[in-house]
N, C-alpha and C positions, 0 to 999 in steps of 0.2 A: 504494500500500500504506500503510495506517495503522499507526502505532506507538503504544505507550502506555507510560506510566510512572506508578507509584503513589508518592505522597509524603505525608509527615506533617510535614515541616519545610522551611524555605526551602532551595532548591537550584536548580541549573541543570538544565533539562529536556533541552535539545539545543543543541549548538554548530552554527553555520552556518545557512543559510537553510532555510525550510520553511513549512508552513501549519498553524496551530492550528485544529483541527476542533471540539473540545468538551472537556468535563470531566464526570466523574461524581463527585459528592460522596458518598462512602461513609458518612461520619459527620461530625458537627460539633457543637461546643458554642460557638457564637458565633465560630467561626474566620473569618478573612477571607482573600481571595485577591487578589493583585495580580500581573499578568503584564507582563513587559518584553521588548522586542526588544533583548537585551543578553546578555552573559555573566555579568553581575553585576546587582545591584539599582540600576542607574543607566541614564541614557539615555532612550530612547523607551518610553513606557508604552503597552502594547497594550490592556489592560483595567485601569482604575483600581480602587481598593479596593472590593470587593464582599463582602457577607456572604451567601453562597449557602445555599439550603436543600438538604437531602439529595435526590439524584436527578440526572438527566442535564441538562446545560446546553449548548445549541448555542452555540458562540462565533464563528459566522459565517465560518468558513474564512478567518481573519485571517492574512495573510502576515507573516513576519518574515525579516529578512536576516542579522543578526549572530548571533542565537541566541535561545533561549527560556528565560527565567528566572522562577521562581516565588518570590514573597515571601509567607510565612504571617504573619498577624497575629492578634491576639486569643488565644483559647484553642484547644483541640484541634480539629484538622481532619484528615481522611483523604480524599485526593482523587486520582483517576486522570485524567491528561491524555491526550488523543488528538490526534496530529499526523501530518502526512505530510511 
């Protein structure tokens, strides 16, 4: 079963293990995304800083063990993350 969460600011997506499926960028104005296998913005980087376009992005079913944490950079971004 896939879960999703919509974010516009830096935040924890999920605590514990799981699989990052993808993300849908609903809107952006040069916003950036960085994803961590962590409960905070430290530790193992899953996806380093990217500046995504609006639309769906497959993130390769990337496993995480500690948690999934999103860091927003740049200007405005509205993104929905999908994970299992």
